[in-house]
C-alpha positions as CSV (number, residue, x, y, z in Angstrom):
1,X,-3.9,-21.2,11.4
2,X,-6.5,-22.0,8.8
3,X,-8.3,-18.9,7.7
4,X,-12.1,-18.6,8.0
5,X,-14.8,-16.1,6.9
6,X,-14.0,-12.7,8.6
7,X,-16.3,-10.0,9.9
8,X,-15.0,-6.6,10.8
9,X,-15.8,-3.8,13.2
10,X,-17.8,-1.0,11.6
11,X,-16.0,2.3,11.1
12,X,-18.6,5.2,11.5
13,X,-18.3,8.5,9.7
14,X,-20.3,11.6,10.5
15,X,-21.0,13.8,7.5
16,X,-22.6,17.2,7.0
17,X,-25.2,15.3,4.9
18,X,-25.6,12.2,7.2
19,X,-28.7,11.0,8.9
20,X,-30.1,8.3,11.2
21,X,-30.9,5.3,8.9
22,X,-27.6,3.6,9.8
23,X,-29.2,3.2,13.2
24,X,-32.9,3.0,12.4
25,X,-32.8,0.8,9.4
26,X,-29.5,-1.1,9.7
27,X,-29.5,-1.3,13.5
28,X,-26.0,0.0,13.9
29,X,-25.3,2.2,17.0
30,X,-23.1,5.1,15.9
31,X,-23.2,7.0,19.2
32,X,-21.7,9.4,20.3
33,X,-21.8,10.8,16.7
34,X,-24.7,13.1,16.1
35,X,-25.4,11.4,12.7
36,X,-23.8,8.9,10.4
37,X,-23.3,9.5,6.7
38,X,-21.2,6.5,5.9
39,X,-20.0,3.2,7.5
40,X,-16.8,1.6,6.2
41,X,-17.4,-2.1,6.6
42,X,-14.3,-3.4,4.9
43,X,-11.4,-1.1,4.3
44,X,-7.7,-1.2,3.5
45,X,-7.5,2.6,3.2
46,X,-4.6,4.0,5.3
47,X,-5.9,5.5,8.5
48,X,-9.1,3.5,8.2
49,X,-7.9,-0.1,8.3
50,X,-10.7,-2.6,9.3
51,X,-10.3,-4.6,12.5
52,X,-11.4,-8.3,12.6
53,X,-14.4,-8.7,14.9
54,X,-14.9,-12.5,15.0
55,X,-13.0,-15.7,15.8
56,X,-9.3,-16.3,16.7
57,X,-8.1,-13.3,14.6
58,X,-10.4,-10.9,16.5
59,X,-8.6,-7.6,17.2
60,X,-6.1,-8.0,14.3
61,X,-6.1,-5.4,11.5
62,X,-6.8,-6.4,7.9
63,X,-3.3,-5.4,7.0
64,X,-1.9,-7.8,9.7
65,X,-3.9,-10.7,8.4
66,X,-2.8,-10.0,4.8
67,X,0.9,-9.7,5.9
68,X,0.6,-13.1,7.7
69,X,-1.4,-15.0,5.0
70,X,-1.7,-12.9,1.9
71,X,-2.1,-15.5,-0.8
72,X,-4.5,-17.5,1.4
73,X,-6.7,-14.5,2.1
74,X,-6.5,-12.5,-1.1
75,X,-5.6,-15.2,-3.7
76,X,-2.2,-15.5,-5.4
77,X,-3.1,-13.6,-8.5
78,X,-4.7,-10.7,-6.5
79,X,-1.6,-10.5,-4.3
80,X,0.6,-10.4,-7.4
81,X,-1.5,-7.6,-9.1
82,X,-2.4,-5.4,-6.1
83,X,0.3,-6.2,-3.5
84,X,-0.8,-6.2,0.1
85,X,-3.3,-3.3,-0.2
86,X,-6.8,-4.7,-0.1
87,X,-8.3,-3.7,-3.5
88,X,-11.9,-3.0,-2.6
89,X,-13.7,-0.8,-0.1
90,X,-17.3,-1.6,1.1
91,X,-19.6,1.1,2.5
92,X,-23.2,1.8,3.5
93,X,-24.2,5.4,2.8
94,X,-27.2,7.3,4.3
95,X,-27.9,10.6,2.5
96,X,-30.1,12.8,4.7
97,X,-29.3,15.6,2.3
98,X,-27.8,15.7,-1.2
99,X,-24.1,14.9,-1.3
100,X,-21.8,17.3,-3.2
101,X,-21.6,17.0,-6.9
102,X,-18.3,15.2,-7.5
103,X,-16.1,13.1,-9.7
104,X,-13.3,10.6,-9.1
105,X,-10.2,10.3,-11.2
106,X,-9.2,7.1,-13.0
107,X,-6.1,5.1,-12.1
108,X,-3.7,7.0,-14.3
109,X,-4.7,10.5,-13.1
110,X,-5.0,9.4,-9.5
111,X,-1.5,7.8,-9.5
112,X,0.0,10.8,-11.2
113,X,-1.5,13.3,-8.7
114,X,-2.0,11.4,-5.5
115,X,0.0,8.1,-5.7
116,X,-3.3,6.4,-5.4
117,X,-5.7,4.1,-7.3
118,X,-8.6,5.7,-9.1
119,X,-12.2,5.2,-8.0
120,X,-14.7,3.2,-10.0
121,X,-17.7,2.3,-7.9
122,X,-21.3,0.9,-7.9
123,X,-24.3,1.6,-5.8
124,X,-27.1,-0.7,-4.8
125,X,-30.2,1.2,-3.5
126,X,-31.4,-0.4,-0.2
127,X,-34.1,2.1,0.7
128,X,-35.4,5.2,-0.9
129,X,-37.8,7.9,0.4
130,X,-40.6,8.8,-2.0
131,X,-39.3,11.0,-4.8
132,X,-35.6,10.4,-4.0
133,X,-33.3,11.1,-6.9
134,X,-29.6,10.9,-7.7
135,X,-27.3,12.3,-10.4
136,X,-25.2,10.2,-12.7
137,X,-23.5,11.6,-15.8
138,X,-24.8,14.2,-18.3
139,X,-28.1,14.8,-20.0
140,X,-26.4,16.1,-23.2
141,X,-23.2,15.6,-25.1
142,X,-20.5,17.9,-23.9
143,X,-16.8,18.6,-24.3
144,X,-14.5,20.4,-21.8
145,X,-15.3,23.8,-23.2
146,X,-19.1,23.5,-23.3
147,X,-19.1,22.0,-19.8
148,X,-16.9,24.8,-18.5
149,X,-19.2,27.4,-20.1
150,X,-22.3,25.9,-18.6
151,X,-20.5,25.7,-15.2
152,X,-19.3,29.3,-15.3
153,X,-22.8,30.5,-16.2
154,X,-24.4,28.6,-13.3
155,X,-26.1,26.1,-15.5
156,X,-24.6,23.0,-14.0
157,X,-27.9,21.6,-13.0
158,X,-29.2,21.8,-16.6
159,X,-26.5,19.6,-18.0
160,X,-26.6,16.8,-15.4
161,X,-28.6,13.6,-15.7
162,X,-31.0,13.2,-12.7
163,X,-32.6,9.8,-12.1
164,X,-35.3,8.7,-9.8
165,X,-34.0,6.0,-7.5
166,X,-35.9,3.1,-5.9
167,X,-35.0,0.2,-3.7
168,X,-33.3,-2.5,-5.8
169,X,-31.9,-0.1,-8.4
170,X,-28.2,-0.5,-9.4
171,X,-25.9,2.3,-10.7
172,X,-22.4,1.6,-12.0
173,X,-20.2,4.7,-11.9
174,X,-16.8,4.3,-13.7
175,X,-14.1,6.8,-12.8
176,X,-14.8,10.1,-14.6
177,X,-18.6,10.1,-14.2
178,X,-19.9,13.2,-12.5
179,X,-22.4,12.1,-9.8
180,X,-24.1,12.7,-6.5
181,X,-26.3,10.6,-4.1
182,X,-29.5,12.4,-3.5
183,X,-31.4,13.1,-0.3
184,X,-33.4,10.2,1.1
185,X,-31.3,7.3,-0.2
186,X,-29.7,4.5,1.8
187,X,-27.3,2.4,-0.3
188,X,-24.5,-0.1,-0.3
189,X,-21.4,1.0,-2.2
190,X,-18.6,-1.2,-3.6
191,X,-15.6,0.6,-4.9
192,X,-11.9,0.5,-5.7
193,X,-9.7,1.2,-2.6
194,X,-9.4,5.0,-3.0
195,X,-10.5,8.0,-1.1
196,X,-9.8,10.6,-3.8
197,X,-12.8,12.8,-4.6
198,X,-13.0,16.0,-6.5
199,X,-15.9,18.2,-5.2
200,X,-17.4,20.3,-8.0
201,X,-20.3,21.9,-6.2
202,X,-21.5,21.7,-2.6
203,X,-24.7,23.9,-2.6
204,X,-22.8,26.6,-0.6
205,X,-23.0,24.5,2.6
206,X,-20.9,25.3,5.6
207,X,-19.3,22.8,8.0
208,X,-19.7,22.8,11.8
209,X,-17.1,25.6,12.0
210,X,-19.1,27.8,9.6
211,X,-16.6,27.2,6.7
212,X,-17.4,26.4,3.1
213,X,-16.1,23.0,2.2
214,X,-13.2,22.9,-0.3
215,X,-14.0,22.6,-3.9
216,X,-11.8,21.0,-6.6
217,X,-13.2,22.7,-9.7
218,X,-9.9,23.0,-11.7
219,X,-8.7,19.5,-10.6
220,X,-11.9,17.9,-11.8
221,X,-11.7,19.2,-15.4
222,X,-9.0,16.6,-16.4
223,X,-11.0,13.8,-14.6
224,X,-14.4,14.2,-16.1
225,X,-15.9,12.0,-18.8
226,X,-17.9,14.5,-20.9
227,X,-19.7,11.9,-23.0
228,X,-23.5,11.4,-22.7
229,X,-24.5,7.7,-22.3
230,X,-27.8,6.2,-23.4
231,X,-28.4,4.5,-20.0
232,X,-27.1,5.2,-16.5
233,X,-29.2,2.8,-14.5
234,X,-28.0,-0.9,-14.7
235,X,-30.9,-3.0,-16.1
236,X,-31.5,-6.4,-14.6
237,X,-34.4,-8.8,-13.9
238,X,-34.6,-10.1,-10.4
239,X,-34.4,-13.9,-9.9
240,X,-34.4,-16.1,-6.9
241,X,-32.0,-18.9,-5.8
242,X,-29.5,-18.2,-8.5
243,X,-26.4,-16.0,-9.0
244,X,-27.4,-12.8,-10.9
245,X,-24.5,-10.9,-12.4
246,X,-25.3,-7.2,-12.1
247,X,-22.0,-5.4,-12.5
248,X,-18.8,-6.7,-14.1
249,X,-15.7,-4.6,-14.7
250,X,-12.0,-5.0,-14.5
251,X,-11.9,-3.8,-10.8
252,X,-14.8,-6.0,-9.5
253,X,-17.7,-8.3,-10.3
254,X,-20.8,-8.0,-8.3
255,X,-23.6,-10.6,-8.2
256,X,-27.0,-10.4,-6.5
257,X,-28.1,-13.4,-4.5
258,X,-31.9,-13.6,-3.7
259,X,-32.1,-16.8,-1.6
260,X,-35.2,-18.4,-0.4
261,X,-33.6,-21.7,0.4
262,X,-30.1,-23.3,1.0
263,X,-27.5,-22.4,-1.7
264,X,-24.3,-24.2,-2.5
265,X,-21.3,-22.1,-3.5
266,X,-18.3,-23.4,-5.5
267,X,-15.7,-20.9,-6.5
268,X,-13.0,-23.4,-7.4
269,X,-10.3,-21.9,-9.5
270,X,-11.3,-18.3,-8.9
271,X,-8.2,-17.6,-6.8
272,X,-9.7,-14.5,-5.1
273,X,-11.4,-13.5,-1.9
274,X,-15.2,-13.2,-1.9
275,X,-17.2,-10.4,-0.1
276,X,-20.8,-10.8,0.9
277,X,-22.9,-7.7,1.7
278,X,-26.2,-8.6,3.5
279,X,-28.9,-6.2,2.2
280,X,-31.9,-7.9,3.8
281,X,-32.9,-11.0,5.8
282,X,-30.4,-13.3,7.5
283,X,-28.4,-16.4,6.5
284,X,-25.8,-18.8,8.0
285,X,-22.6,-19.4,6.0
286,X,-21.5,-23.0,6.8
287,X,-18.1,-24.3,5.8
288,X,-15.8,-27.1,6.6
289,X,-14.4,-25.2,9.6
290,X,-17.6,-24.0,11.1
291,X,-20.3,-21.4,10.5
292,X,-21.0,-17.7,10.6
293,X,-24.3,-15.8,10.9
294,X,-24.9,-12.8,8.6
295,X,-27.8,-10.4,8.8
296,X,-28.9,-7.1,7.2
297,X,-26.2,-4.5,7.4
298,X,-23.3,-7.0,7.9
299,X,-20.4,-7.8,5.6
300,X,-18.2,-10.9,5.6
301,X,-14.9,-11.6,3.8
302,X,-14.4,-15.2,2.6
303,X,-10.7,-16.1,2.1
304,X,-9.5,-17.2,-1.4
305,X,-8.6,-20.7,0.0
306,X,-12.2,-21.3,1.0
307,X,-13.8,-22.2,-2.3
308,X,-16.8,-24.4,-1.4
309,X,-19.4,-23.4,1.3
310,X,-23.1,-23.2,1.8
311,X,-25.6,-20.5,2.6
312,X,-28.5,-21.7,4.8
313,X,-31.6,-19.6,5.3
314,X,-35.1,-20.1,6.8
315,X,-36.3,-16.6,6.4
316,X,-34.7,-15.6,3.1
317,X,-31.8,-13.3,2.4
318,X,-30.7,-10.8,-0.2
319,X,-26.9,-10.3,-0.6
320,X,-24.3,-8.8,-2.9
321,X,-21.4,-11.1,-3.8
322,X,-18.2,-9.4,-5.0
323,X,-14.8,-10.5,-6.2
324,X,-12.2,-9.7,-8.9
325,X,-12.7,-11.9,-11.9
326,X,-9.7,-13.3,-13.9
């Protein structure tokens, strides 16, 4: 069977810090959960494998589709490099409270400790309450010893870089960067396929059973990048009806598409799947085999073998387009 653009059933995650925007802004019903902190829209993480929601393959797991048609879906070079594990994880995150201050290990450390990939990620801010902030990196140059001294003395907040966050802002977070999503932010996250997180500080919160959540203070020390960087927010200038490259790293490339009219896509020779995350508006993806509708809060996976297609919109649409560049 010829592959087509695939949609997947949303996986809902209630979190101690989760809120209601997944329902009120994105229109996704997460009942019977009391809140929803994250949705996993496209996942190859064991125990959270995405299930196809559209077309003839509806009901099949992503892993089953890859097993049956790996090169056609992923691309031959991706299959060769990553095997049958889907290499990216796509989420929407609603922070009704600050997330824990945390860090993710790189590939080398994650493989050594957990037999897993590391976690480099990016955030696109979809909606921000007035005054909302986040933490990305450090506000001063540190090394392991000076960091540990500040931490032990309760001065963690003094050494962290806090940024105001607004709709449209982009933050790239390579593995090793200490970070947290602040209260009042709704965002799209694109990351390596990994669920390894080292929690450094959690504001002494207790879970539903009244227990403090586990911290990974010692484990985090080998994972942290202690360097101070000049800029943590990704600068870009919005443009319409063109492909705007906003993040490019070895693990993924992400472009922003602000479309006000029809847009032809030609990814000939890319030899990789394409992921589209709809941030606002709606659009129709038309291809030789048919068409798929996409609206705010939806994600679609275009197989590697489908290289030419068209986006048609009458109301306008904003999307993220992600793939792994050669």
